[in-house]
N, C-alpha and C positions, 0 to 999 in steps of 0.2 A: 606414420607409415613410411612416409616416403624421408623420415627425419636426416639422413644423409644430404639428399641433393639439396635439401632446403636449408639445412644447416650451411653447405657451401656455398651458397649466396652470400650469408650474411658473415661469415670467416675471412673473405678473401684467397679461400683454398681455389676457385676457378681462377681468379688473376695470377696467382702465382704459378700452378700447375697448366695451363693452356689447353688445348685442344684434348688432351689426355684427360684431365678433369672431365672436361664438358663430355667426352664419349662416355667415360664411367659413370657419369649423372644420367645421362639415357639410357644406357644400359642396364640401370640399376632401376629406372622409373620403366620401361618395356618389360623387364626380368619381372616384376610387383605385377604389373597389370596381366602377362601373360600366368603367372602361377593363379593368383587369384579367379583369371576365367575359366581354367584347366580345373581346380578344386571344384569350383561350383556347377562344372558340369561333370564331373565325376560325381557329386555326391545327388545331383538331379535325376541321373542315369542310373544310380547304382551300380553293378556289374557292368564293366564296359565289354565289349565283344572281341575284342581284336588286343590282344597281347597284354594281359593283365598284372604280370609278372615286369615287362619291361618297364612299363608305365608306371605301374606302380613304385616299383622301386625306383623310377627316374623321379618322379614327384614326390616321393619321403626325401631322396636326396636335396632337392631343391628346396624343401621345405627346412631341411637342416640347415642348409645354405643361409635363406631367409633367416632363420633363429639367429645363427651366429654372426652376421652382419649388421642384423638390424637391433639385437637383443630383445627382440619380443619373439613369444612364443602363437604368432596369430595363425599358422597353420599345422603347429605341433598334433592337434588331434587328428588332421588329416592324415598325416605321415603316419601314426599310429594305425589308422583305418587302413590305407592302404599296404601297410605290411601284414596287417593282420589278415589281409585278404589272400595275400600270398601264401602266409602259413596255414591257413585254413578256416580263417573265418568267411567262409563261402557259402555261397548255396550248395554247392556239391561236399563240403566238409572235408576236403582234401588240401593237404599243402600242395604246392607247387614246384618245391625244391625237394630234390631226391634226396631219402632218407631222415629228412624230418619230419618228426610226428609218427604216428602209428598209420595215418592214412597217406599214402604220396604213392607219385607214378611208379608204377611197374612194369609197363607196355611200351616203354619209347619207343619211338623210331630213331635210333640209334646203332647202328651195325654192331659194334663191339658190345652191347648193352643185351641186344638182341642176340647175338650170336656167342656171346661167352658170359653174359650175365646170367641173373638168376632172373626169372619170370613172375616171382611170388613176392618180392621186398625182402628176400633173406639174403644176407651176402652171398657172392660180391654184387653189390648195385653200385651204379654212378653218383656217388654219394656227392652232395653238393650242387649238383647240374639242376638248372633251373627249364622249365620248359615251357610253353607258350599260354597254357590255361585256357580258360572256357574260349570259345569264338563263335563266328556265326555258325559256322557250319563244321561238323567231323570229316575231314578228308578221307578217301578209300582211294586203292591203289596197290597191288602186291607185286615184289621183285621174287626171283627165283633163289632160292637157299633161304628166305626171310621166314623166322620160326615163329608159328602162329601164339598171339597174345593178347588176350587171355585164354590160355588152352581152351575152355570150355567155351567159350566165344561169348560171354554173358556180359551184357554192359549195365554194371550195377550203380550207375551215375545216369542212366537213361530217365529214371523216374525225376530227376531234378531239373531235367531240361527246358528252357522254355525259350525265351529270345535269344539268349546264348548256351550253347551246348559243350559239353566238357565229355571229353571219352577217352578212358587210359585204355586204347587200342593202338597196335603195332602200326596198322596203316594209315593212323590218323596225324601226321605230319602239324596239321594245323594245332592239335593241342597239347602232344605231348612228346613234340619233337623237343630237346634241348638244346639251345644254341649259345654261344660265347659273348653276344651282345647281352642275352637276357641275364646269363648269370652274373657276369660285370659290372650291370646296374644293382642287381641285390646285391652284392657284395660289398660295393661301396657303401649302400642305404643301409646296413647291418654295420657297416664301421665306423659310421657317423653316429647310430644309435649306441654304440658301444663306448666308443671315446667321447661322445658330447662333443668334442670341439677339435679342430687340428690342433695339436702341439707346435712348439719352436715356431721360427719364423721363417718364412720361404727364400 
């Protein structure tokens, strides 16, 4: 598993490259340990209760990078599970990416989506936006001019809540607020899945 740092000891790479190579080996080693610990923690706890979209996307990126650098698929299954969770293979059966699949957030806490978008999933929607997802709480709070969503006030996901809760409700920024950082990690994760590996040389 730690083939690169160990191989470096026997090939003279560290003598030639000096401090930079030693720093690379140390970072590789700690990256491996961190990814292994995160994978075990996530699998042991099941769905996490804080930002599963950004964490799942980020862990999937790390797993893809590990596969690319080491040539081993140690965390490939984990990466697929984490992305599956983002795309709807979760307790609520909802994608956390707006516009993906048949069930996705309709009532995001986002000014433009709330005031100018559809509130039922039909166009126009904020396609591709990633939301927080299940969390430990569903936040509440309203602002003047905010359009109520869902319009009937029914929480269709309440029956699936437990330790983690998910609510597609415009006031619940803790579960359905889209954010650039969430979307960025998911974009990178899916890019790795599609491309399989970087092309060209840096």
